[in-house]
ZAGUDO-245093 format. One line per 10 residues: number of its first residue (from 1); their letters; for each residue x, y, z of N, C-alpha, C. Coordinates in steps of 0.05 Angstrom, whole numbers. Atoms other than C-alpha are relative to their C-alpha. Last residue first. Example, Ala and Ser with C-alpha at 12.3 -4.5 7.8 and 13.67 -1.06 7.14 Angstrom:
2) SA) -16,-24,-1,273,-21,143,-15,22,14 ~ 18,-24,0,246,-90,156,18,24,0 $
//
This chain:
414) RDCPVLVGER) -6,16,-24,2773,4351,2609,-18,-24,2 ~ 15,-9,-24,2764,4376,2538,8,-19,24 ~ 26,13,-5,2817,4362,2486,-13,12,24 ~ 14,-10,-24,2879,4391,2454,-26,-15,3 ~ 21,-19,8,2918,4346,2406,-14,10,25 ~ 22,-5,-18,2984,4310,2417,-21,18,-13 ~ 2,24,-16,3034,4279,2368,-24,2,19 ~ 24,15,6,3023,4333,2316,-2,-27,14 ~ -7,23,17,3095,4358,2319,-25,-17,-7 ~ -10,-10,25,3072,4426,2345,6,-22,-19 $
404) LLRRVLVGQD) 22,-11,15,3029,4393,2398,9,10,-27 ~ 15,23,11,3088,4350,2419,-25,9,-15 ~ -16,13,21,3134,4411,2426,-17,-23,-13 ~ 0,-18,24,3081,4450,2464,15,-13,-23 ~ 26,2,13,3071,4390,2511,-2,18,-25 ~ 3,26,13,3145,4385,2526,-27,-2,-15 ~ -19,1,23,3154,4459,2540,-4,-26,-15 ~ 10,-18,21,3092,4461,2584,17,-1,-25 ~ 23,13,12,3116,4400,2623,-12,17,-23 ~ -10,19,19,3182,4434,2633,-22,-15,-14 $
394) AASIGPLEGV) -10,-16,23,3146,4493,2666,11,-19,-22 ~ 22,-10,16,3105,4446,2709,10,16,-24 ~ 14,-23,-11,3168,4411,2733,-23,9,-19 ~ -12,-25,7,3188,4341,2711,-17,23,10 ~ -29,0,6,3179,4269,2733,13,27,-6 ~ -21,8,-18,3104,4258,2730,28,7,-10 ~ -16,22,12,3051,4298,2693,23,-7,19 ~ 5,24,-16,3001,4339,2734,15,-24,-11 ~ -4,-7,-28,3021,4409,2710,-4,-24,19 ~ -27,-12,-3,2994,4400,2640,2,10,29 $
384) VKPEGSLLAR) 0,-28,-7,2931,4357,2648,29,9,3 ~ -18,-8,-21,2927,4290,2613,0,30,4 ~ -6,-29,-1,2873,4257,2571,17,7,25 ~ 19,-14,-17,2881,4181,2569,7,30,-1 ~ 26,0,13,2916,4147,2510,-21,15,16 ~ 17,22,-11,2978,4126,2548,-27,-1,-13 ~ 6,20,21,3023,4169,2504,-19,-22,9 ~ 14,-13,22,3020,4229,2551,-7,-20,-22 ~ 27,-7,-10,3038,4185,2611,-16,13,-23 ~ 15,24,-1,3097,4155,2573,-29,5,9 $
374) LAAGTSAPLS) 6,8,28,3122,4224,2556,-17,-25,0 ~ 21,-17,9,3117,4247,2629,-9,-8,-28 ~ 25,7,-15,3157,4187,2652,-23,17,-10 ~ 11,26,7,3209,4196,2597,-26,-7,13 ~ 28,-3,8,3219,4271,2604,-13,-27,-4 ~ 16,-9,-22,3283,4263,2645,-30,3,-7 ~ 10,23,-14,3313,4223,2588,-18,7,23 ~ -15,7,-24,3319,4288,2549,-12,-24,14 ~ 7,-16,-24,3283,4287,2482,17,-9,23 ~ -19,7,-21,3299,4263,2411,-4,19,24 $
364) LEDGPVELVV) -3,-22,-19,3239,4266,2364,18,-10,23 ~ -8,9,-26,3242,4220,2303,4,25,18 ~ -17,-17,-17,3206,4233,2238,8,-15,26 ~ -16,-20,13,3169,4205,2178,18,17,17 ~ -2,2,29,3115,4168,2216,16,23,-12 ~ 26,-3,11,3132,4173,2290,3,0,-30 ~ 2,4,28,3193,4150,2329,-29,3,-8 ~ 27,6,9,3200,4180,2398,-1,-2,-30 ~ 6,-5,28,3271,4177,2423,-28,-9,-7 ~ 22,18,9,3288,4182,2497,-7,9,-28 $
354) REGETRLRYR) 22,-11,17,3357,4211,2512,-23,-21,-2 ~ 13,-21,-15,3411,4200,2565,-23,13,-16 ~ -17,-14,-18,3433,4133,2536,-16,20,16 ~ -27,2,10,3385,4115,2480,18,17,18 ~ -19,-16,-15,3315,4100,2504,28,-5,-13 ~ -23,15,-9,3259,4078,2458,19,18,16 ~ -16,-15,-19,3188,4099,2441,23,-18,10 ~ -18,18,-15,3154,4074,2379,17,17,18 ~ -25,-10,-11,3095,4109,2346,16,-22,13 ~ -20,22,-4,3034,4100,2303,25,12,12 $
344) LGARVRVVSG) -28,-7,6,2982,4155,2313,17,-25,6 ~ -10,14,23,2911,4126,2310,29,6,-7 ~ 11,26,4,2883,4178,2358,10,-13,-26 ~ 16,0,24,2928,4237,2371,-9,-29,-6 ~ -14,9,24,2954,4232,2442,-19,-2,-23 ~ 0,29,3,2914,4272,2492,16,-7,-25 ~ -8,11,26,2915,4343,2518,-2,-30,1 ~ 6,28,2,2885,4385,2575,7,-10,-29 ~ 9,9,26,2914,4453,2592,-3,-30,0 ~ 29,2,0,2918,4468,2667,-11,-8,-27 $
334) TAASRVAAAQ) 10,16,-23,2990,4493,2666,-31,1,0 ~ -12,-9,-26,3003,4522,2597,-11,-18,22 ~ -4,22,-19,2988,4510,2523,15,9,25 ~ 13,-5,-26,2965,4575,2491,5,-22,21 ~ -5,-26,-11,3011,4581,2431,-10,3,29 ~ -29,-3,-5,3012,4508,2414,6,26,14 ~ -6,16,-23,2936,4504,2423,30,1,7 ~ 8,-15,-23,2927,4562,2374,6,-15,26 ~ -19,-22,-4,2968,4525,2323,-7,17,24 ~ -24,12,-10,2925,4463,2333,21,22,5 $
324) ALPSLPEPRT) 4,5,-29,2861,4503,2326,25,-12,12 ~ 2,-26,-13,2885,4531,2259,-3,-4,31 ~ -25,-16,0,2911,4464,2234,-2,26,15 ~ 9,-25,11,2850,4422,2256,24,19,1 ~ -1,-22,-19,2876,4351,2267,-8,26,-15 ~ -5,-27,10,2855,4289,2229,3,21,23 ~ 23,-18,-2,2862,4224,2267,7,27,-12 ~ 14,-3,-26,2922,4184,2244,-24,18,-2 ~ -1,-27,-12,2937,4167,2172,-13,-1,27 ~ 22,-6,-19,2952,4096,2149,4,28,12 $
314) GQWVKDRVRR) 26,6,12,2993,4072,2089,-24,8,17 ~ 4,-17,23,3058,4106,2110,-27,-4,-13 ~ 1,-28,-8,3056,4075,2179,-6,19,-23 ~ 25,-5,-14,3039,4006,2153,-3,30,7 ~ 22,5,19,3094,4004,2101,-27,5,13 ~ 4,-24,16,3141,4038,2151,-22,-4,-21 ~ 15,-20,-15,3132,3980,2199,-6,25,-17 ~ 27,9,1,3156,3931,2147,-18,20,15 ~ 11,-2,28,3219,3971,2136,-29,-9,-2 ~ 3,-28,7,3232,3982,2211,-12,3,-28 $
304) TVEDIPTDRL) 24,-11,-13,3218,3909,2228,-4,29,-9 ~ 24,10,15,3268,3885,2176,-25,12,12 ~ 0,-13,26,3322,3929,2207,-24,-9,-17 ~ 8,-27,-4,3304,3907,2278,-1,15,-27 ~ 29,-1,2,3308,3834,2256,-10,29,3 ~ 13,-4,-26,3382,3841,2243,-31,4,-3 ~ 15,-25,-1,3403,3813,2175,-13,3,27 ~ -14,-20,-17,3456,3758,2185,-16,26,3 ~ -4,11,-27,3416,3698,2159,11,21,19 ~ 26,4,-13,3390,3737,2100,3,-10,28 $
294) VQGLAEVTAA) 12,-26,-7,3459,3762,2082,-26,-3,15 ~ -15,-10,-23,3488,3691,2086,-11,28,9 ~ 7,16,-24,3433,3663,2042,14,11,24 ~ 26,-9,-9,3443,3720,1992,-8,-15,25 ~ -3,-26,-12,3517,3705,1986,-26,10,12 ~ -16,3,-24,3505,3631,1973,3,26,15 ~ 17,14,-20,3448,3644,1925,15,-3,26 ~ 21,-18,-10,3490,3695,1888,-17,-12,22 ~ -13,-19,-18,3550,3649,1883,-20,19,12 ~ -8,14,-24,3505,3594,1854,13,18,20 $
284) LHPALQEPDA) 24,5,-16,3473,3643,1806,7,-15,26 ~ 7,-26,-12,3541,3667,1783,-25,-3,17 ~ -18,-6,-22,3564,3595,1771,-6,26,14 ~ 0,19,-22,3501,3578,1732,19,7,23 ~ 12,-12,-24,3495,3640,1688,3,-17,25 ~ -15,-24,-8,3543,3617,1635,-10,12,25 ~ -26,8,-9,3514,3546,1634,17,24,8 ~ 0,9,-28,3443,3573,1632,28,-8,10 ~ -14,26,-2,3457,3612,1568,1,-9,29 ~ 18,21,8,3405,3667,1555,13,-28,3 $
274) ADIGLPLTTR) 20,4,-21,3444,3719,1595,-20,-22,-7 ~ 25,6,14,3503,3711,1547,-21,-7,21 ~ 16,23,-9,3560,3744,1583,-26,-3,-16 ~ 6,19,21,3601,3792,1541,-16,-24,8 ~ 4,-12,27,3633,3828,1599,-6,-21,-20 ~ -23,-4,19,3627,3789,1663,-9,13,-26 ~ -6,25,14,3571,3801,1715,20,5,-23 ~ 7,0,29,3577,3863,1757,7,-27,-12 ~ -22,5,18,3579,3852,1833,-10,-1,-29 ~ 0,-22,20,3522,3883,1872,22,-4,-21 $
264) LQPDRGALAL) 25,1,15,3506,3820,1911,-3,23,-20 ~ 0,24,16,3578,3812,1934,-25,-2,-18 ~ -16,-4,24,3579,3885,1957,-1,-25,-19 ~ -23,19,1,3521,3873,2006,16,3,-26 ~ -24,-13,-12,3477,3935,2016,25,-18,-3 ~ -14,-17,19,3426,3908,1966,24,14,11 ~ -22,15,12,3408,3854,2016,16,16,-20 ~ -24,-2,-17,3368,3905,2055,24,-14,-12 ~ -9,-28,1,3318,3913,1998,25,4,17 ~ -14,-5,25,3316,3838,1991,9,29,-2 $
254) LAEVLAYRTL) -26,14,0,3300,3828,2064,15,6,-25 ~ -17,-15,-18,3244,3880,2063,28,-12,0 ~ -7,-25,13,3213,3849,2001,19,16,18 ~ -19,6,21,3216,3780,2033,9,26,-13 ~ -26,5,-14,3183,3807,2096,21,-6,-21 ~ -10,-26,-9,3128,3837,2053,26,-3,15 ~ -16,-11,23,3123,3768,2021,9,28,6 ~ -27,9,-2,3103,3742,2089,17,11,-23 ~ -4,28,6,3042,3785,2081,28,-8,6 ~ -29,7,1,3016,3852,2106,2,-30,-3 $
244) VHVGVTLHAS) -12,17,-20,2943,3861,2089,30,-2,-4 ~ -25,4,14,2916,3920,2050,19,-16,19 ~ -21,3,-20,2846,3915,2078,26,-8,-14 ~ -23,15,9,2794,3942,2030,22,-1,21 ~ -24,-7,-16,2729,3965,2062,22,-19,-9 ~ -21,21,2,2675,3961,2009,24,10,15 ~ -28,-8,-5,2615,4002,2028,18,-24,-3 ~ -15,13,-21,2548,3984,1998,28,12,2 ~ -25,-12,-6,2493,4018,1959,14,-17,22 ~ -16,15,-21,2434,3989,1923,26,15,4 $
234) VEGLATASHL) -28,-9,-2,2381,4028,1884,14,-14,23 ~ -3,-28,-7,2318,3987,1879,29,7,0 ~ 21,-18,10,2291,3921,1852,2,29,7 ~ 27,11,6,2354,3878,1858,-19,23,-8 ~ 21,-14,-14,2426,3901,1852,-27,-12,-7 ~ 20,-13,17,2474,3849,1825,-21,13,18 ~ 24,-9,-14,2539,3827,1857,-19,14,-19 ~ 15,-19,17,2602,3790,1836,-26,6,14 ~ 26,-11,-8,2654,3753,1876,-11,17,-22 ~ 15,-12,22,2716,3709,1868,-27,10,11 $
224) YGRPLYLADG) 27,12,4,2756,3697,1932,-15,15,-22 ~ 0,23,18,2829,3717,1922,-27,-13,-4 ~ -9,-5,27,2835,3764,1981,1,-26,-16 ~ -29,-1,3,2794,3742,2041,8,5,-29 ~ -12,17,21,2720,3760,2037,31,3,2 ~ -29,-1,0,2679,3787,2096,11,-19,-21 ~ -13,23,12,2605,3801,2085,31,5,0 ~ -28,-3,6,2561,3848,2124,11,-26,-10 ~ -14,25,4,2486,3859,2132,29,5,-8 ~ -9,10,-26,2459,3924,2161,13,-27,-2 $
214) PNLTEEILPT) -13,-20,-17,2418,3941,2099,7,-11,27 ~ 18,-22,-7,2402,3877,2062,14,20,17 ~ -6,-17,-22,2450,3828,2029,-20,23,2 ~ 7,-28,3,2421,3774,1985,7,16,25 ~ 18,-12,-19,2457,3708,1986,-6,29,-7 ~ 18,-15,18,2496,3661,1941,-23,10,18 ~ 20,-17,-12,2556,3634,1978,-16,13,-21 ~ -2,7,-29,2602,3577,1958,-21,16,16 ~ -14,-18,-18,2576,3588,1887,3,-12,28 ~ 18,-7,-22,2559,3530,1841,14,17,20 $
204) DLAREAVADA) 5,21,-20,2608,3533,1783,-21,9,20 ~ 23,16,9,2602,3581,1724,-7,-22,20 ~ 25,-14,-5,2645,3633,1760,-24,-15,-10 ~ 8,5,-28,2702,3583,1761,-27,13,6 ~ 9,28,-3,2706,3584,1685,-10,-6,28 ~ 26,3,15,2707,3660,1681,-10,-28,2 ~ 21,-13,-14,2761,3663,1735,-27,-3,-13 ~ 7,17,-23,2803,3610,1701,-22,13,17 ~ 14,24,10,2800,3649,1636,-8,-18,23 ~ 27,-6,9,2817,3716,1669,-16,-25,-9 $
194) HHDWPQTRLP) 13,27,0,2876,3691,1709,-28,2,-11 ~ -22,18,7,2923,3751,1700,-11,-29,-2 ~ -1,3,29,2858,3791,1698,24,-16,-9 ~ 17,22,11,2850,3775,1772,2,-3,-30 ~ 29,-7,2,2908,3817,1795,-15,-22,-15 ~ 13,23,12,2976,3786,1814,-30,4,-2 ~ -10,2,27,3023,3845,1829,-13,-24,-15 ~ 10,-23,14,2983,3862,1892,9,0,-30 ~ -14,-24,-7,2995,3791,1917,-10,24,-17 ~ -15,-16,20,2944,3737,1909,14,24,12 $
184) DAHVPAHVRW) -16,-21,-12,2927,3693,1969,16,16,-20 ~ 2,-6,-29,2901,3633,1930,19,22,9 ~ -28,-6,-6,2896,3635,1854,0,10,29 ~ -15,14,20,2831,3604,1828,30,5,4 ~ -22,-13,16,2797,3624,1892,9,-19,-22 ~ -26,5,-10,2730,3594,1914,22,12,-17 ~ -12,25,9,2667,3627,1890,28,-3,12 ~ -28,3,-9,2622,3681,1920,9,-27,-8 ~ -9,27,6,2556,3705,1890,30,-1,5 ~ -29,6,2,2523,3766,1920,5,-29,-7 $
174) RKQGAVQLVF) -4,29,1,2452,3791,1908,29,-5,-5 ~ -19,9,21,2445,3864,1928,5,-29,3 ~ -7,29,-2,2389,3897,1966,19,-6,-23 ~ 10,19,20,2375,3970,1981,9,-28,5 ~ 27,-6,9,2418,4015,2025,-7,-21,-22 ~ 10,-25,-10,2482,4010,2066,-29,5,-7 ~ 23,-9,16,2507,3939,2058,-13,24,13 ~ 20,-9,-19,2577,3932,2089,-24,12,-16 ~ 22,-12,14,2625,3890,2048,-21,7,20 ~ 25,2,-15,2690,3876,2086,-21,15,-17 $
164) VDHVDYHASF) 21,-20,0,2747,3863,2039,-21,-6,21 ~ 24,9,-14,2815,3829,2039,-21,22,-2 ~ 0,-7,-28,2865,3854,1987,-26,-12,12 ~ -26,7,-11,2885,3829,1918,3,10,29 ~ -16,-23,-9,2812,3829,1897,26,-10,11 ~ -9,0,-28,2777,3775,1857,16,25,5 ~ -28,-7,-2,2732,3778,1796,10,-5,29 ~ -15,15,-20,2662,3760,1773,30,6,-2 ~ 3,29,3,2632,3816,1731,17,-14,21 ~ -24,14,7,2629,3888,1755,-6,-30,-2 $
154) GQSSPPTIYA) -22,-17,7,2572,3938,1760,25,-14,-11 ~ -25,12,-10,2511,3894,1757,23,18,-9 ~ -24,-3,16,2442,3925,1749,24,-13,14 ~ -3,24,18,2372,3907,1773,24,3,-18 ~ 17,24,-3,2360,3976,1804,7,-20,-22 ~ 28,-4,7,2419,4025,1797,-16,-26,3 ~ 9,14,24,2484,4010,1834,-29,4,-5 ~ 28,-7,1,2522,4051,1885,-10,-9,-27 ~ 10,9,26,2590,4024,1905,-30,4,0 ~ 29,5,0,2625,4061,1962,-9,-7,-28 $
144) NIQVPHGLDV) 14,-10,24,2700,4057,1972,-30,-6,5 ~ 29,4,1,2739,4051,2038,-10,12,-26 ~ 12,-21,17,2814,4040,2049,-30,-6,-2 ~ 25,4,14,2849,4001,2103,-7,24,-17 ~ 13,-24,11,2919,3993,2131,-26,-6,-15 ~ -6,-2,29,2934,3931,2173,-14,24,-11 ~ -29,-2,3,2938,3925,2249,9,1,-29 ~ -11,22,16,2866,3900,2249,30,0,-1 ~ 10,26,-8,2837,3941,2306,13,-23,-15 ~ -12,7,-26,2881,4001,2292,-8,-28,8 $
134) GLQGAFDILP) -29,5,5,2862,4002,2218,15,-7,26 ~ -2,27,11,2789,3994,2240,29,-7,-7 ~ 2,20,-21,2796,4055,2285,3,-28,-11 ~ -22,-3,-19,2823,4100,2230,-1,-21,22 ~ -24,13,12,2775,4073,2179,23,2,19 ~ 4,29,0,2716,4090,2224,24,-14,-11 ~ -2,10,-28,2741,4161,2238,-2,-31,1 ~ -27,-6,-8,2753,4177,2164,4,-12,28 ~ -16,22,9,2688,4142,2148,30,4,5 ~ 6,25,-15,2647,4188,2192,18,-23,-9 $
124) PWLRHLGQLV) -7,1,-28,2685,4249,2164,-7,-26,15 ~ 25,-2,-14,2679,4234,2089,4,-4,30 ~ 18,-21,8,2739,4248,2045,-23,5,19 ~ -14,-25,1,2803,4209,2061,-20,24,-3 ~ -15,-2,-25,2770,4144,2084,17,25,0 ~ 17,-14,-20,2723,4157,2026,12,2,27 ~ -16,-14,-19,2779,4139,1978,-16,15,21 ~ -26,12,-9,2735,4121,1920,13,17,22 ~ -13,-22,-14,2661,4135,1905,25,-12,14 ~ -19,8,-20,2641,4083,1854,14,24,12 $
114) VTAGDDFLRS) -17,-22,-9,2579,4097,1813,17,-11,23 ~ -6,0,-29,2548,4038,1776,20,23,6 ~ -28,1,-8,2519,4051,1707,3,0,30 ~ -8,26,-10,2448,4033,1688,29,-3,9 ~ -4,19,22,2426,4089,1641,11,-27,10 ~ 26,6,11,2398,4129,1699,1,-20,-22 ~ 13,18,-20,2467,4125,1731,-28,-8,-9 ~ -12,27,1,2498,4152,1668,-13,-19,19 ~ 9,14,24,2448,4209,1664,12,-28,-2 ~ 29,6,-2,2458,4229,1737,-9,-15,-25 $
104) VKDDAVQDTI) 2,24,-17,2534,4225,1731,-29,-9,2 ~ -10,23,15,2532,4273,1672,-3,-25,16 ~ 20,6,20,2488,4322,1711,8,-24,-17 ~ 23,14,-12,2533,4318,1772,-21,-7,-21 ~ 23,-14,10,2597,4335,1734,-26,-14,8 ~ 23,17,5,2657,4311,1774,-24,18,-8 ~ 19,0,-23,2715,4359,1767,-24,-16,-8 ~ 10,27,-7,2768,4338,1716,-18,0,24 ~ 15,12,22,2788,4400,1677,-14,-26,8 ~ -6,28,2,2814,4448,1730,-18,-12,-21 $
94) EAGVGGGRTF) -10,5,27,2816,4524,1733,10,-29,-2 ~ -9,28,-4,2772,4531,1794,10,-10,-27 ~ -13,3,-26,2759,4606,1801,9,-28,6 ~ -14,-23,-9,2708,4607,1744,12,-5,28 ~ 12,-27,3,2688,4539,1720,17,21,12 ~ 12,-9,-24,2709,4470,1746,-12,28,-1 ~ -15,-21,-13,2720,4439,1678,-15,11,25 ~ -4,-23,17,2684,4374,1661,16,21,16 ~ -14,-24,-11,2676,4304,1688,-1,23,-20 ~ 14,-10,-24,2629,4244,1678,14,23,13 $
84) QDSSLVAGNK) 29,4,2,2643,4217,1607,-15,11,25 ~ 11,-23,14,2713,4248,1607,-30,-3,-4 ~ 8,-22,-19,2730,4198,1662,-12,24,-15 ~ -20,-22,1,2729,4140,1612,-10,23,17 ~ 4,-21,20,2681,4085,1634,22,21,2 ~ -2,-26,-12,2702,4023,1673,-1,21,-23 ~ -22,-17,10,2676,3959,1642,0,27,13 ~ -26,11,-6,2635,3903,1675,24,17,-9 ~ -4,26,13,2570,3921,1642,28,-11,4 ~ 24,11,11,2576,3993,1665,6,-26,-15 $
74) AVRLFPTRLG) -3,25,15,2627,4026,1710,-27,-9,-11 ~ 26,8,9,2637,4096,1737,4,-24,-18 ~ 0,17,23,2697,4116,1779,-29,-6,-8 ~ 24,12,11,2701,4174,1827,7,-17,-24 ~ 18,6,-22,2756,4198,1874,-27,-10,-10 ~ 12,27,2,2806,4190,1817,-19,-6,23 ~ -12,27,3,2783,4239,1792,27,1,15 ~ -15,3,25,2756,4303,1822,8,-30,-3 ~ -16,23,5,2703,4316,1875,14,1,-27 ~ -22,-5,19,2680,4387,1886,18,-24,-6 $
64) RRSLLEDADD) -26,3,-13,2641,4371,1949,23,4,-19 ~ -7,-24,-15,2571,4395,1928,28,-1,12 ~ 10,-26,10,2544,4348,1875,11,25,13 ~ -1,-2,29,2573,4278,1879,-7,28,-10 ~ -28,4,10,2591,4281,1953,2,5,-30 ~ -16,-24,-7,2523,4310,1970,28,-2,-10 ~ 9,-23,17,2487,4256,1930,16,25,7 ~ -12,5,26,2528,4202,1966,-7,23,-19 ~ -28,-7,-2,2508,4232,2033,14,-3,-27 ~ -1,-29,0,2435,4229,2012,29,10,2 $
54) LTLLDDFGKP) 3,-9,28,2445,4156,1994,0,30,-2 ~ 27,4,11,2471,4144,2064,-1,8,-29 ~ 6,-11,26,2541,4135,2094,-29,-6,-7 ~ -24,-1,15,2573,4119,2161,-4,13,-28 ~ -17,-22,-10,2517,4133,2210,25,4,-17 ~ 11,-26,8,2469,4092,2169,17,23,9 ~ -21,-17,10,2514,4031,2177,-10,27,-9 ~ 4,-9,28,2475,3981,2218,22,20,-8 ~ -2,-29,3,2482,3979,2294,-6,10,-28 ~ 17,-16,-17,2457,3909,2310,0,30,-7 $
44) LRPTLLPAAG) -17,-10,-21,2486,3870,2251,-15,22,16 ~ 13,-16,-21,2429,3840,2213,18,7,23 ~ 25,-15,4,2462,3785,2172,-7,16,25 ~ 13,-7,-25,2536,3765,2179,-25,16,-6 ~ 24,-16,5,2569,3728,2121,-14,5,27 ~ 19,-1,-23,2640,3704,2134,-23,19,-7 ~ 20,-22,0,2688,3683,2079,-18,-2,25 ~ 27,9,9,2747,3637,2097,-19,24,0 ~ 5,28,4,2822,3639,2110,-27,-7,-12 ~ -17,10,21,2854,3708,2113,-5,-29,-8 $
34) WYRAAFEDPE) -19,-19,10,2819,3721,2179,19,-12,-20 ~ 7,-12,25,2763,3670,2185,21,18,-12 ~ 15,17,20,2773,3619,2239,-2,12,-28 ~ -8,28,1,2825,3645,2289,-12,-16,-23 ~ -29,2,6,2820,3720,2278,8,-29,-4 ~ -5,-9,27,2744,3718,2274,29,-4,-8 ~ 9,22,18,2741,3676,2337,3,8,-29 ~ -19,22,-3,2784,3727,2374,-8,-24,-18 ~ -24,-5,15,2742,3785,2347,20,-23,2 ~ -20,-14,-16,2678,3754,2373,26,3,-15 $
24) VGVCRRLAPR) -13,18,-20,2629,3735,2319,20,16,16 ~ 19,8,-20,2579,3776,2279,11,-20,19 ~ 3,29,-2,2629,3815,2238,-19,-7,23 ~ -2,13,27,2637,3886,2211,-5,-30,1 ~ 21,-10,17,2615,3929,2271,-1,-15,-27 ~ 25,11,-9,2657,3886,2317,-23,10,-17 ~ 2,27,11,2718,3905,2275,-27,-13,9 ~ 7,-2,28,2705,3978,2291,-3,-27,-13 ~ 28,-8,5,2701,3965,2366,-7,2,-30 ~ 3,1,29,2766,3924,2371,-29,9,-8 $
14) DTSSRGVATA) 27,9,5,2760,3915,2447,-7,-2,-29 ~ 6,23,-16,2835,3919,2459,-27,-12,-6 ~ 12,20,18,2849,3965,2400,-9,-25,16 ~ 1,28,-9,2861,4027,2443,-12,-18,-21 ~ 28,6,-4,2880,4091,2407,-2,-30,7 ~ 14,-18,-19,2946,4126,2400,-30,-5,1 ~ 15,-20,14,2982,4068,2368,-16,15,20 ~ 29,-1,-4,3036,4026,2399,-13,19,-19 ~ 9,-3,28,3109,4006,2404,-30,-1,1 ~ 28,4,8,3138,4017,2473,-3,3,-30 $
4) VATM) 18,-4,-22,3203,4019,2512,-29,-7,-8 ~ 26,-7,11,3256,3990,2466,-20,3,23 ~ 22,16,-11,3323,3992,2501,-26,10,-12 ~ 26,-11,8,3388,4015,2468,-22,-19,10 $
//
């Protein structure tokens, strides 16, 4: 078996989405700041008006039929119950948790912060931006928007268990950043597990205390304490959460694979006292020895597959239009133009007389004769059916229709 390619269907060479979030070159960001230190960047050239505005937020809250958990509301550091800002959907929408715009308006007027969640699944500009940023970083991302009334604070000092990019969209917000009390926290180690230490650290002189204006950005590695207060007008910022892969993800993958070993599945003796170290000691020693052998013998390909799946399952590729896609499947023929779906994670390998295309949740096995055409289609550039290498125009049509049906390719203009 020979691995041919592992890639995503969109170039990350220039890292365009990352460049929108930081004021240094991507290589410098990777070397000096990624996972290591905060970075404040004032006055980024492009700003963020194309991603979300206050008018966009009003549209989401009033005309898009949002339901929980796509909205949270917080006041004085506490998250409010959803029944304070939702109600039934009315005739033809027999649901009970649709966002009620009038309730949200009253809460916001009373000083509550509105949090629009999962915008990388809801709002087209942010769907595209999140897709490219996930490619640029190699780690899954999510995007929330925090909209705070004048002179209000939504959340007290806390830390996140993922890295964040804060992108100021509207108004001003005063940020205070403190050093971690628990470095590099995992998802199972939230800030409230260290609430007293967080509260004490928040009394120290901040590492960063600055006002973010529209177009400013702040990067915070996981674990850094932060809080923010809106100043004299409504403030809105995007929080891009980066769900970073860690070495512990490798540990989790190894332990999952270790469960295949019979020695590690052995039942402990009947009547054992689990509270007695002397009774547990020989079994622990045997377990450590067996586990060490399994870890040393585990093929890296199996670990790679499990870790890869965490990324692939946490990131969606470019949206496709189901009706237009079905039409493209039916009409694909010589002269049709297609391209690989942007952001699609895939791995291409050869197995004897077949080429296997691994995509999230599936594998496509194809004749080896299609390999050259398949590589061309996966290159990222638009391709014309009838001009692909290695196979006849008729076979190209068959291949392209299969890949369109599977959502690997999408139709495009020349």
